[in-house]
C-alpha positions in Angstrom: -25.8 -4.2 -19.6 -23.9 -6.7 -22.4 -21.6 -9.9 -21.5 -20.2 -11.8 -23.7 -19.6 -15.9 -22.8 -17.4 -18.1 -24.9 -18.1 -21.8 -23.6 -16.0 -25.3 -24.6 -17.2 -28.7 -23.5 -16.6 -30.9 -26.6 -17.4 -27.3 -28.9 -17.0 -23.7 -28.7 -20.0 -21.1 -28.6 -20.7 -18.0 -27.8 -23.6 -17.1 -25.5 -24.2 -12.9 -26.0 -26.8 -12.1 -23.1 -28.2 -8.9 -23.6 -29.8 -7.7 -20.6 -31.3 -4.4 -19.8 -31.0 -2.9 -16.5 -27.5 -1.3 -14.9 -24.6 -2.6 -15.0 -25.0 -4.0 -12.0 -27.8 -6.1 -12.1 -29.5 -9.8 -13.5 -32.4 -9.1 -16.1 -35.2 -11.5 -15.4 -35.8 -14.2 -17.9 -38.6 -12.4 -19.9 -36.2 -9.8 -20.4 -33.3 -10.9 -21.1 -32.6 -13.1 -24.0 -29.8 -16.1 -24.6 -28.7 -17.0 -27.9 -25.3 -19.1 -29.3 -23.4 -19.3 -32.0 -21.0 -20.9 -33.4 -17.2 -19.1 -32.9 -14.0 -20.4 -34.7 -11.3 -21.3 -32.3 -9.0 -19.0 -34.1 -11.3 -15.3 -32.9 -10.0 -15.3 -29.8 -11.7 -13.0 -26.9 -10.3 -10.3 -26.5 -9.8 -9.1 -22.8 -11.6 -12.1 -21.6 -11.1 -14.2 -18.3 -11.3 -18.2 -18.8 -13.4 -20.3 -15.9 -12.5 -23.9 -16.3 -14.4 -26.5 -14.1 -11.7 -28.7 -12.6 -8.2 -28.1 -11.9 -5.5 -26.9 -14.7 -7.2 -25.4 -17.0 -9.6 -28.8 -18.0 -13.1 -29.4 -18.3 -16.1 -27.2 -19.1 -14.7 -23.3 -19.8 -17.1 -20.5 -20.0 -15.0 -16.9 -21.0 -15.8 -13.9 -20.3 -15.3 -10.6 -21.1 -15.6 -7.1 -18.4 -18.2 -6.8 -15.1 -20.0 -8.2 -12.3 -21.1 -11.6 -13.1 -23.9 -12.9 -10.9 -25.1 -17.0 -10.3 -27.8 -16.1 -13.0 -24.8 -15.0 -16.0 -23.0 -18.4 -14.8 -26.2 -20.3 -15.0 -27.7 -19.4 -18.8 -23.8 -20.1 -20.4 -23.8 -23.5 -18.4 -21.5 -22.8 -15.2 -22.9 -24.4 -12.5 -22.7 -22.6 -9.5 -19.6 -23.5 -6.8 -18.3 -25.1 -9.9 -15.3 -23.5 -10.1 -11.5 -25.0 -10.2 -9.0 -23.0 -12.1 -8.8 -19.5 -14.0 -6.8 -18.8 -16.7 -6.7 -14.2 -16.5 -5.2 -11.9 -19.3 -2.5 -9.8 -18.9 -3.1 -6.7 -17.4 -6.6 -7.6 -15.6 -7.5 -9.1 -12.4 -10.8 -11.0 -11.0 -12.6 -10.8 -7.8 -14.0 -14.5 -6.8 -16.6 -14.0 -4.3 -18.1 -17.2 -2.6 -21.6 -15.8 -1.9 -24.1 -14.4 -5.2 -24.2 -10.5 -6.3 -20.5 -10.1 -5.5 -21.0 -10.7 -1.3 -19.8 -13.1 0.9 -15.9 -13.8 1.3 -14.3 -12.8 -1.3 -10.4 -13.5 -3.2 -8.4 -11.2 -6.2 -6.1 -12.8 -8.8 -4.8 -11.2 -11.3 -2.8 -14.2 -12.9 -3.8 -17.2 -13.7 -4.2 -19.8 -11.1 -4.2 -23.6 -12.3 -5.8 -25.1 -8.8 -8.0 -23.0 -6.6 -7.4 -26.0 -3.9 -4.2 -24.1 -2.7 -6.4 -20.9 -1.5 -9.2 -23.0 -0.4 -11.3 -21.3 -2.6 -12.3 -24.7 -5.1 -15.4 -25.2 -5.5 -17.0 -22.7 -3.9 -17.7 -19.9 -6.5 -20.7 -17.9 -7.0 -20.5 -15.3 -8.7 -16.9 -12.9 -9.9 -16.1 -9.1 -11.0 -13.4 -9.5 -13.7 -11.6 -5.4 -13.8 -9.0 -4.1 -16.1 -5.9 -2.9 -13.8 -5.5 1.1 -13.5 -2.1 2.3 -14.0 -1.2 3.5 -10.4 -0.2 7.3 -10.4 2.9 8.4 -9.7 2.3 10.9 -6.1 2.9 14.5 -6.9 5.8 15.0 -4.6 7.8 11.5 -6.7 9.7 11.8 -9.8 10.5 7.9 -10.3 8.1 4.6 -8.5 9.3 1.0 -8.5 7.2 -1.8 -8.4 7.8 -5.2 -7.0 5.5 -7.0 -9.9 4.7 -6.5 -13.6 2.5 -3.9 -15.1 2.9 -1.1 -11.9 1.6 -3.8 -9.2 2.8 -4.9 -5.6 4.9 -3.4 -3.5 5.8 -0.1 -4.7 8.6 2.3 -3.6 8.7 6.4 -5.0 11.4 8.2 -5.3 12.3 12.4 -5.0 16.3 12.0 -4.7 19.0 12.4 -7.5 21.0 9.9 -5.8 19.4 6.7 -3.8 22.8 4.4 -3.3 21.3 1.6 -1.8 17.0 0.2 -2.2 17.9 -1.3 0.9 14.6 -4.1 0.8 13.7 -3.2 -2.4 17.2 -4.2 -3.8 16.5 -6.7 -6.1 12.3 -6.7 -6.5 11.9 -4.0 -9.2 9.7 -5.8 -11.9 8.5 -2.2 -13.0 9.5 1.5 -13.3 7.4 4.3 -13.5 9.7 7.8 -14.0 7.8 11.3 -14.9 8.1 13.1 -17.9 10.8 15.2 -17.3 13.7 12.8 -16.0 15.9 9.7 -16.2 17.2 7.2 -14.1 20.4 5.5 -14.7 20.2 2.2 -12.8 23.5 0.1 -11.0 23.4 -3.6 -10.1 25.3 -3.2 -6.8 24.7 -0.8 -4.2 26.8 2.8 -4.0 26.7 3.2 -7.9 28.6 0.1 -9.5 28.5 -3.2 -10.9 26.2 -3.3 -14.9 24.1 -0.3 -15.4 21.6 0.7 -17.7 19.6 4.3 -18.7 16.2 4.3 -18.5 14.5 6.9 -20.2 10.6 6.4 -19.5 8.6 3.9 -18.1 8.7 0.2 -18.3 5.4 -2.3 -17.2 8.2 -4.7 -17.4 11.8 -4.3 -17.0 13.9 -6.1 -19.7 16.1 -9.3 -17.9 19.2 -7.9 -18.2 18.2 -5.5 -15.1 14.4 -7.8 -13.6 14.5 -8.0 -10.5 18.9 -6.5 -10.5 18.6 -2.4 -9.7 20.3 -2.0 -6.1 21.2 1.9 -6.6 20.3 4.7 -8.6 20.7 8.3 -10.2 17.9 10.3 -10.9 18.5 13.3 -12.9 16.1 16.4 -14.7 16.6 16.1 -18.6 14.7 19.0 -19.3 16.9 22.1 -17.3 20.3 22.2 -18.5 22.8 25.1 -18.2 26.5 24.8 -19.6 27.5 28.4 -18.7 26.3 28.4 -15.1 28.4 29.5 -12.0 27.1 30.2 -8.3 29.2 33.7 -8.6 27.2 35.2 -11.1 24.8 36.4 -8.3 24.8 37.0 -5.0 22.9 34.7 -2.0 18.8 34.5 -3.1 16.4 35.6 -1.0 13.2 33.8 0.7 10.6 36.8 0.2 7.9 34.4 2.2 7.0 31.2 3.2 3.7 28.8 4.3 3.8 25.0 5.5 0.4 23.3 5.6 -1.0 20.3 4.2 -0.6 19.6 0.7 -4.5 21.4 0.2 -3.3 24.6 1.8 -4.9 24.1 5.6 -4.0 23.1 8.9 -1.1 20.5 8.8 -2.5 16.9 11.3 -1.5 14.0 11.7 -1.1 11.9 8.6 -1.5 14.5 6.1 1.7 14.8 3.3 2.7 18.1 3.9 3.9 21.2 2.1 6.4 23.4 2.3 5.8 27.0 -0.3 8.1 29.8 -0.4 9.2 31.9 -3.2 13.2 32.6 -4.3 14.6 35.7 -5.9 17.9 37.3 -6.7 17.8 40.7 -8.4 21.6 40.8 -9.5 21.2 37.6 -11.5 21.4 38.8 -15.4 20.2 35.2 -17.0 17.6 32.7 -16.3 19.4 29.4 -14.9 18.6 26.0 -13.4 18.7 25.3 -9.8 17.0 22.8 -7.1 16.5 22.5 -3.7 17.4 20.0 -1.2 15.5 20.1 2.1 15.9 17.8 5.3 12.8 17.3 7.6 13.7 17.3 11.5 12.2 17.0 15.0 12.2 17.7 18.6 9.6 15.8 19.5 11.3 12.2 17.8 14.7 11.0 18.6 17.1 10.2 15.9 14.8 11.7 13.5 17.2 14.4 11.7 18.2 16.4 8.5 15.8 13.3 6.8 15.8 14.0 3.3 12.4 15.3 1.8 11.8 15.4 -1.9 14.0 18.1 -4.1 12.6 20.0 -6.5 14.0 21.5 -9.5 13.2 25.6 -10.7 14.6 28.0 -13.3 15.4 32.1 -11.8 15.8 34.5 -13.2 16.6 38.2 -12.4 12.9 39.7 -12.7 10.5 37.3 -11.2 10.8 35.0 -7.4 9.3 32.3 -8.6 7.1 29.7 -6.2 8.9 26.6 -5.1 7.3 23.7 -3.8 8.3 21.5 -1.7 6.3 17.8 -0.4 6.8 16.8 3.1 5.5 12.7 2.2 3.6 11.9 5.5 6.1 9.2 5.1 10.1 9.2 5.0 13.4 7.2 4.4 16.4 8.2 4.6 18.3 6.3 1.5 22.0 6.6 3.5 21.2 3.9 6.1 18.0 2.6 5.3 15.7 4.5 8.7 12.3 5.0 8.0 9.9 7.7 9.5 5.9 8.5 10.2 5.7 12.4 10.5 3.8 12.0 13.9 2.6 15.1 15.6 4.8 17.7 17.7 7.3 19.9 16.7 9.8 20.3 13.1 11.7 22.3 10.9 12.4 21.9 7.3 16.3 23.3 6.1 16.8 23.8 2.6 19.7 23.8 0.4 20.1 25.7 -3.0 21.9 24.0 -5.1 23.5 24.9 -8.6 22.3 21.6 -11.2 26.3 20.2 -10.7 25.8 20.1 -7.2 27.2 23.9 -6.2 25.4 25.5 -3.0 24.4 29.6 -3.4 24.3 31.0 -0.3 21.0 32.2 1.1 19.6 34.5 3.9 17.2 32.5 5.5 17.2 28.1 5.1 15.5 26.9 8.3 11.5 26.8 8.7 9.8 25.7 11.8 6.1 24.4 12.1 4.1 21.5 14.3 1.6 19.2 13.0 -1.4 18.9 14.7 -3.3 15.8 16.1 -5.0 13.6 14.7 -7.2 10.2 14.6 -4.5 8.6 11.9 -2.8 6.3 13.0 0.3 4.9 12.0 1.3 1.2 12.1 4.8 0.0 10.4 4.3 -3.2 8.6 6.8 -6.2 7.8 6.7 -9.2 6.1 8.0 -12.2 4.7 6.9 -12.4 0.8 4.9 -15.5 1.2 2.7 -13.8 3.3 1.4 -12.7 0.5 1.9 -14.6 -1.9 0.7 -17.9 0.1 -2.7 -15.8 -0.2 -2.8 -15.5 -3.4 -3.2 -11.4 -2.7 -2.2 -9.7 -6.2 -1.4 -6.0 -4.3 0.8 -4.7 -1.7 1.4 -5.4 1.8 -0.1 -2.1 3.5 -2.9 -2.4 0.7 -3.4 -5.4 1.7 -3.8 -3.8 6.0 -5.9 -0.8 5.1 -8.3 -3.9 3.4 -8.6 -5.4 7.1 -9.4 -1.9 8.7 -11.6 -0.7 6.5 -13.7 -3.9 5.4 -17.2 -3.9 6.6 -18.4 -4.8 10.0 -20.9 -4.7 11.6 -21.5 -4.1 15.8 -23.9 -6.3 17.7 -26.3 -4.6 20.6 -27.0 -7.9 22.5 -29.5 -5.7 24.9 -31.7 -4.4 22.2 -30.4 -7.8 20.0 -29.9 -5.4 16.6 -26.4 -4.4 14.6 -24.9 -1.0 13.4 -23.6 -1.7 9.9 -20.0 0.2 9.2 -19.0 0.1 6.0 -15.7 1.8 6.4 -14.9 -1.2 8.8 -13.4 -0.9 12.3 -11.5 2.2 11.6 -15.1 4.2 11.3 -16.5 2.0 13.9 -13.6 3.5 16.1 -13.5 6.8 14.4 -10.1 6.2 14.1 -7.5 6.2 10.2 -5.4 3.9 9.9 -2.2 4.6 7.7 -0.3 1.3 7.3 3.4 1.3 6.1 4.6 -2.3 5.2 8.4 -2.9 4.0 9.3 -6.9 2.8 12.9 -8.3 4.8 10.8 -10.0 7.5 12.5 -13.4 7.9 11.0 -15.6 10.8 12.5 -17.3 13.3 12.8 -20.5 12.8 13.9 -21.2 16.5 15.8 -18.5 17.6 14.9 -18.6 21.5 13.3 -15.8 22.3 9.4 -14.9 22.5 7.5 -14.0 19.1 7.4 -10.2 20.0 10.7 -9.9 21.4 11.6 -11.6 17.7 9.0 -9.2 16.0 10.8 -5.9 18.3 14.7 -6.8 16.8 13.1 -7.2 13.3 11.5 -4.2 13.4 14.2 -2.1 14.5 16.6 -3.8 12.6 13.8 -2.7 8.9 12.8 0.8 10.2 16.6 1.2 11.5 15.9 2.1 15.0 19.2 3.2 16.6 17.4 2.5 20.3 15.5 -0.7 19.3 11.7 -0.8 19.6 11.3 0.3 23.4 10.2 -2.4 26.1 8.2 -0.2 26.8 11.4 1.5 28.7 13.1 4.6 28.9 16.5 4.0 27.2 18.8 6.1 29.6 16.2 6.0 33.3 14.3 1.9 32.5 11.2 4.1 33.3 8.5 2.5 31.9 7.1 4.6 28.9 3.5 3.7 29.0 1.6 2.7 25.6 1.3 5.4 23.6 3.6 6.3 21.4 7.1 6.0 22.3 9.7 9.0 20.9 12.2 6.2 19.9 10.1 4.9 17.5 10.4 7.3 14.4 6.8 8.5 14.6 5.4 5.4 14.1 2.5 4.4 16.9 2.2 0.2 16.7 3.8 -2.4 14.5 2.6 -5.3 12.3 4.0 -8.4 11.8 3.2 -10.5 8.8 4.4 -14.0 9.1 3.1 -16.7 6.9 5.1 -19.3 9.3 3.4 -18.3 12.2 0.2 -20.0 13.4 -3.0 -17.7 14.7 -1.9 -14.4 16.1 0.0 -12.8 19.5 -0.2 -9.0 20.5 1.8 -7.6 23.1 0.4 -3.9 24.4 3.0 -2.8 26.4 5.1 -2.1 23.1 2.3 -2.2 20.6 3.1 -5.0 18.7 1.0 -7.7 16.7 2.1 -10.9 15.2 0.2 -11.8 12.4 0.5 -14.7 11.5 -1.9 -17.4 9.2 -5.2 -20.3 10.3 -5.2 -21.8 6.4 -4.6 -20.0 3.3 -8.0 -18.3 2.9 -7.8 -14.7 2.9 -10.7 -13.3 5.0 -9.9 -16.2 8.5 -6.1 -14.4 8.6 -7.7 -11.0 7.9 -9.5 -11.6 11.1 -6.5 -12.8 13.1 -5.1 -8.9 12.3 -8.3 -7.3 13.3 -8.5 -9.9 16.8 -4.5 -8.6 17.8 -6.0 -4.8 17.0 -8.7 -5.5 18.9 -6.2 -6.6 21.9 -3.2 -3.4 21.3 -6.5 -1.2 21.3 -7.5 -2.4 24.8 -10.4 -5.2 24.2 -9.7 -9.1 25.7 -9.6 -11.9 24.3 -13.1 -13.4 24.4 -16.2 -11.8 24.1 -19.6 -12.8 27.1 -20.2 -15.3 24.0 -18.6 -17.1 20.6 -18.6 -15.7 17.1 -17.5 -12.4 17.4 -14.0 -10.9 16.7 -12.5 -11.0 19.5 -13.6 -14.8 19.7 -14.1 -17.0 16.7 -15.6 -14.8 14.4 -15.8 -17.4 11.6 -18.9 -19.0 13.4 -21.3 -15.4 13.2 -23.6 -15.9 10.7 -23.1 -13.5 9.2 -19.4 -13.5 7.9 -20.3 -17.0 6.5 -23.1 -15.5 5.0 -21.5 -12.0 4.1 -18.4 -11.9 5.1 -19.2 -9.2 7.4 -16.5 -9.1 10.8 -18.6 -8.5 13.9 -18.5 -7.1 17.0 -19.7 -7.5 20.1 -20.7 -4.2 22.1 -18.8 -5.8 24.6 -15.3 -5.6 23.3 -16.4 -2.2 21.4 -16.9 -0.4 25.0 -13.3 -0.9 26.1 -11.3 0.2 22.4 -10.0 3.3 22.8 -7.3 5.2 20.8 -4.5 5.7 22.8 -2.2 6.9 20.3 -4.3 10.1 19.8 -5.2 10.7 23.1 
């Protein structure tokens, strides 16, 4: 491994440590020689992070290239352990700062400069780091366009595959970068319903121009490849569906948590010339209320009189209806897909069969719907999305303490592995803190969830809206397929769980991400059946931050007494 440092403290020089061994190992002094060479100020390193010993980019500075940097390497560069106070990060990179050596223990992730780590509770505590280039996210197979609320395709995202989006709802005035698949272009409008100033975007943009940055409210997405100037629906008889199947995306059994796939073959033997067309599809559920004709991603194809092309229509596990802002999760149960075939100008073509029924089988997946205020992520300097934050909570390593044998079981896959479940969180911005609304925190959270998800009967309080009969604590048919709800509230101190309505509110205990993530895990424990506190403190359900393994390794530890009562009641 080669690590390049550039240091400055009254002077600038370059330290090159040429080390043997693997990419994550540190070499001993006998195998790693350190040399010095003068580096002029007009020869900056490309793609390097700058570490400073004082806030506001002052004091001793060391400049690092990408890779894992351990305490020994920092010491060789003259940078003292536990002395980092500010960081400069080049565009398109991220740095993870760890409290312990060898990239272990509590950590934070930064994607932009931080002038003083005091606010993040990471001042003078860093012993190692990992510096990497940000990977450009892939647009999902079913999507045509993805919007991001940070530059460089980062932060919270909204992916689309419908030709007309009259309002981006919670994503209004948030877009800072956009990915557009080849073969499509976007007309972006400054106001809802395709009004206001507009601009046509024909390619991805890592940073939108000032005129449209944080100023897009509605979209039209068009196929730029398929065109037909003289095509008429009357040119041919009705289309025939020769065969169809509905499976998961890999062609197997469709289970909860999978993305689904409707595959069908269409034919029209009377067609005289190739004609480009579009399929619009709609999903309905007989297992959940207010789940009717939810738009699915659109598909384009060309039909002629000689072939029966295979058409694939994706069914993502999360859906949004942009005509009214409602959100849905495709939970287990019975569904139907209705399709329409249109000319590119929108004229419908008759079909001999248009509705296809199927079932989604149970699995160990749990669908939490998450709403959050922007300060929740920003004040923790968290650079990714709300969904990624929650996924990190459920999958970061945990340990289970067995008091009878005084031993531990380690679960590198986190809480989800320990409980044999898989959380698939879907997070949405737009939450507003109560500001002394007079309601209880869970009651207010239920109203906000209902508003953002679009639940006509509200996030029910465990009661049937017609009979007032208690519904129990499992998945409610009135919640659009979501199992449970999490509110991430930066103004709430600590957390609260209301198991009878499957809601938790996770707030702050300071600004240290690890402490706040254990709050969410603690409240999840309540939702899954664990009481408050274990026989002794130092575990997730009672003062997790005082356990030695948390302090030394950043590992959350569960007590076996809590594990015995935890259960996945959403998939029983």
